[in-house]
C-alpha positions in Angstrom: 2.3 15.2 -22.1 -1.5 14.8 -23.4 -3.5 11.4 -21.8 -6.2 9.3 -22.5 -8.3 7.3 -19.9 -10.2 4.4 -20.8 -13.1 3.2 -18.2 -11.9 -0.6 -17.9 -13.9 -3.5 -15.9 -11.1 -6.5 -14.7 -12.7 -9.8 -14.4 -12.9 -11.4 -10.9 -14.7 -13.1 -8.3 -16.6 -9.6 -8.3 -16.0 -6.7 -11.1 -13.7 -4.9 -10.8 -14.0 -1.4 -12.2 -10.7 0.8 -13.3 -8.9 2.8 -14.9 -6.2 2.5 -18.0 -4.4 5.7 -18.6 -2.1 5.8 -21.6 -0.1 8.3 -23.2 -1.9 10.3 -26.0 -0.5 8.8 -29.4 1.5 6.0 -27.3 1.2 3.1 -30.4 1.2 -0.5 -29.3 2.9 -2.3 -26.7 4.0 0.2 -23.7 5.1 -0.9 -20.5 1.7 -0.3 -17.7 1.9 -0.1 -13.8 -0.3 -1.6 -12.1 -0.8 -0.1 -8.5 -2.1 -2.2 -5.8 -3.7 0.0 -2.4 -3.0 0.3 1.2 -4.9 -0.9 3.5 -8.2 0.5 4.2 -11.3 1.3 1.6 -9.3 2.4 -1.1 -10.3 3.1 -4.0 -8.5 3.9 -7.7 -7.0 6.9 -6.9 -6.0 5.5 -3.3 -8.7 7.8 -1.6 -10.6 6.4 1.1 -13.3 8.0 3.2 -11.2 8.6 6.7 -8.2 10.3 4.7 -7.8 11.1 0.6 -4.6 10.3 -0.2 -5.0 10.7 -3.9 -1.2 9.2 -4.8 -2.3 7.0 -7.1 -3.5 9.4 -9.3 -0.9 11.6 -9.3 1.4 9.0 -9.4 -0.3 8.0 -12.6 -0.6 11.0 -14.1 3.8 11.8 -14.2 4.1 8.0 -15.3 1.8 8.7 -18.1 3.6 12.0 -18.3 6.6 10.0 -18.6 5.5 7.7 -21.5 4.4 4.8 -19.7 0.9 3.0 -19.0 -0.9 3.0 -15.6 -4.0 0.6 -14.4 -5.6 1.1 -11.6 -9.0 0.1 -9.8 -11.3 0.6 -6.8 -10.8 -1.9 -4.4 -12.9 -5.1 -4.2 -16.5 -3.3 -2.4 -15.3 -0.1 -3.0 -16.4 2.8 -5.6 -17.4 1.4 -8.7 -16.3 -2.4 -8.5 -18.6 -5.3 -6.6 -18.5 -7.5 -3.5 -18.7 -6.1 0.0 -15.0 -4.3 1.5 -15.6 -5.9 5.0 -16.0 -9.7 3.6 -13.0 -9.6 1.1 -9.7 -11.0 2.7 -6.0 -10.8 1.9 -5.9 -13.5 -0.2 -8.9 -11.9 -1.9 -7.2 -8.6 -2.5 -4.0 -11.3 -4.1 -6.5 -12.4 -6.4 -8.0 -9.5 -7.3 -4.6 -8.2 -8.1 -3.5 -10.9 -10.0 -6.5 -10.7 -12.1 -5.7 -7.2 -12.8 -2.2 -8.4 -14.0 -4.1 -11.6 -16.0 -6.1 -8.2 -17.7 -3.1 -6.1 -18.5 -1.6 -9.4 -20.8 -4.6 -8.9 -23.1 -4.6 -5.3 -23.8 -3.0 -4.7 -27.1 -1.6 -1.3 -26.0 0.0 -3.0 -23.3 3.4 -5.0 -23.2 2.9 -8.2 -21.7 6.8 -8.8 -20.8 6.8 -5.6 -19.2 4.3 -5.4 -16.3 5.3 -3.8 -13.4 3.3 -3.6 -9.9 3.2 -0.7 -8.0 2.6 -1.6 -4.1 2.0 0.9 -1.2 2.0 0.1 2.2 -0.1 -3.0 2.1 0.0 -3.4 -1.3 3.7 -4.1 -1.0 2.8 -7.1 0.8 0.5 -8.4 -2.0 2.8 -7.9 -4.6 4.8 -10.5 -3.9 2.5 -12.7 -3.4 1.4 -11.5 -7.1 4.8 -12.2 -8.5 4.4 -15.8 -7.0 1.2 -16.6 -8.9 2.0 -14.8 -11.9 5.3 -13.2 -12.5 5.3 -9.5 -13.6 8.7 -8.0 -14.6 9.6 -4.9 -12.5 8.0 -4.0 -9.0 8.0 -0.5 -7.0 7.6 -1.0 -3.1 6.2 2.2 -1.3 6.2 2.8 2.4 6.1 -1.3 1.9 7.0 -3.9 5.2 9.3 -6.2 4.9 6.9 -8.5 8.2 4.2 -9.7 9.0 1.3 -7.6 9.5 0.8 -8.3 12.9 4.2 -7.6 14.1 4.1 -4.2 12.0 0.6 -3.4 14.4 2.5 -4.5 18.1 5.2 -2.1 17.2 3.1 1.2 16.2 1.3 0.3 19.6 4.5 0.4 21.4 4.9 3.5 19.9 1.5 4.7 20.7 2.5 3.5 24.7 5.9 5.6 24.3 3.7 8.4 23.0 1.4 8.1 25.8 4.9 8.0 28.6 6.0 10.7 27.6 3.1 13.1 27.4 3.8 16.2 30.0 1.0 17.9 31.6 -1.7 16.9 33.3 -2.9 15.1 30.2 0.1 13.1 30.2 -0.5 12.3 34.3 -3.5 10.8 33.3 -2.9 9.0 30.9 -0.4 7.2 33.5 -2.9 7.2 36.4 -5.6 5.6 34.4 -3.1 3.6 32.9 -3.7 3.8 29.2 -1.2 2.2 27.8 -1.6 -1.2 29.7 -5.6 -1.2 28.7 -4.7 -0.7 24.6 -2.4 -4.1 24.9 -5.7 -5.6 26.6 -7.9 -4.2 24.5 -5.9 -5.4 21.4 -6.0 -9.1 22.7 -9.4 -8.8 23.9 -10.2 -7.7 19.9 -7.5 -10.4 18.3 -9.4 -13.7 20.5 -12.9 -11.7 19.6 -11.3 -12.3 15.6 -10.0 -15.8 16.6 -13.0 -17.3 18.2 -15.2 -16.9 14.9 -15.5 -17.7 11.3 -17.2 -15.2 10.3 -16.1 -12.9 7.9 -17.3 -9.6 10.0 -17.4 -8.8 13.5 -18.5 -5.5 15.6 -16.2 -4.7 18.1 -17.2 -1.6 20.5 -19.9 -1.2 17.8 -17.3 -1.3 15.0 -17.8 -3.1 11.8 -14.3 -5.4 11.8 -13.1 -7.1 8.9 -12.3 -10.4 10.9 -11.8 -12.8 7.7 -8.9 -10.0 6.8 -7.1 -9.7 10.0 -7.1 -13.9 10.8 -5.5 -13.9 6.8 -3.0 -11.7 7.7 -2.0 -13.8 10.7 -1.6 -16.3 8.2 0.5 -14.6 5.8 4.5 -13.6 6.0 5.5 -11.9 3.0 9.6 -12.5 3.2 9.3 -16.3 1.8 8.0 -14.1 -0.9 10.1 -11.6 -1.3 13.2 -14.1 -1.3 11.1 -15.5 -4.6 11.4 -11.7 -6.1 13.8 -12.2 -9.1 12.7 -8.9 -11.0 14.4 -5.8 -10.7 12.8 -3.8 -7.3 12.5 -0.1 -5.9 11.8 0.5 -2.7 11.1 3.5 -0.9 10.7 4.8 2.3 10.1 7.7 4.4 12.3 8.1 7.8 9.3 9.8 9.4 7.0 6.5 8.8 5.2 5.5 12.2 3.2 3.1 10.5 6.0 0.7 8.7 9.8 0.2 9.6 11.6 2.7 8.1 14.7 0.4 8.3 12.3 -2.3 5.7 13.3 -0.5 2.8 16.7 -2.2 3.0 15.5 -5.3 4.8 13.1 -5.8 1.2 16.7 -5.1 -0.7 18.6 -7.9 1.8 15.5 -10.1 0.8 15.0 -10.0 -3.3 17.3 -12.0 -5.2 16.7 -9.6 -8.4 18.2 -5.7 -8.1 16.7 -3.7 -5.6 17.5 0.1 -5.3 16.7 1.2 -1.6 15.5 4.9 -0.9 15.2 6.8 2.4 13.9 9.8 2.4 13.9 12.2 5.2 11.3 13.6 6.7 8.7 11.4 4.5 5.2 10.1 6.2 3.6 6.7 5.4 1.5 9.2 3.2 4.6 10.2 0.7 4.5 13.5 2.4 7.2 15.3 4.2 6.8 16.6 7.3 8.5 19.0 9.8 6.4 17.2 13.1 7.3 14.6 15.1 9.2 12.1 16.0 5.8 11.1 18.1 3.4 8.7 16.3 0.4 10.8 17.7 1.8 14.0 16.5 2.9 12.9 12.8 -0.9 11.2 12.3 -2.4 14.4 13.1 -0.5 15.9 10.5 -1.7 13.8 7.8 -4.5 16.2 7.3 -2.2 19.0 6.9 -0.4 17.2 4.2 -2.6 16.0 2.0 -3.2 19.4 1.1 -0.1 19.3 -0.9 1.4 16.7 -3.9 3.3 13.6 -3.4 7.3 14.4 -2.4 9.0 15.3 -5.3 11.5 12.8 -4.9 9.0 10.0 -5.1 8.5 11.0 -8.9 12.0 11.5 -9.5 13.0 8.5 -8.4 10.3 6.4 -10.3 11.0 8.1 -13.4 14.5 8.0 -13.4 14.3 4.1 -12.4 11.6 3.2 -15.2 13.7 4.5 -17.8 16.3 2.9 -16.6 14.7 -0.5 -16.3 12.1 0.0 -18.9 13.4 2.1 -21.3 10.6 3.2 -24.1 11.5 2.6 -27.6 
């Protein structure tokens, strides 16, 4: 299906540059999917300097082929959007997502009663809080946690330490002799202390720029009470080889939300929505990301989303 792409500016604390994509000759009042990024300096396609996931571009293209509109935008301080990425806190990101929902309500081509949030990773943490501020009508949560970020980060560190302890040969022996697993916890504790002992938005730690405000605000934020208030239909999808979010949280999302929730766990799929044969160790899977991104996102993700959209938000 041919598409129309419109460059837009979403008014927020800083102007957010985005793309509103519509099916050709779509007419008025069609459902829209608003895409909320994972963590990092993500642009509207969900590409970052470190890794070009391109998930939002692919998801948008398929959704529009199915007859739905999409809105995706450069994160604050990224791409063509205003502001400073490193100074943006968690609640700033929620404000920006709320602004995107309000913007959608005033577009003549879009149905203000059929607005859907699609959150990937951290975007799935934001979506329930956005819904609490400006209710939406559906939610798609991809590789999304159902716990505070600090708990997820602690789980990731435990996986890293297990990886180090299980490594064989001279490299594994050296890691154990140098007590690298123990030093990992010490370095994290030191960083957290530095973050909590300042009110600065940005700090430098070991030569690296750190978004201290974002980290502090995540400590204050627990998605679970917000999930308990989600009363719209939800589609949750995660992969069994997700080492950045607990795979079983896909079912916890369904337990917490009060609306209808469909939960799917895709075999061998990772956090970046591709499948892999490597693993199960976190180091091996993360290293494999650069090989995975040369492939499109998993076809089952696209199929499950398209099926859910047509059932929950049928096109007239």
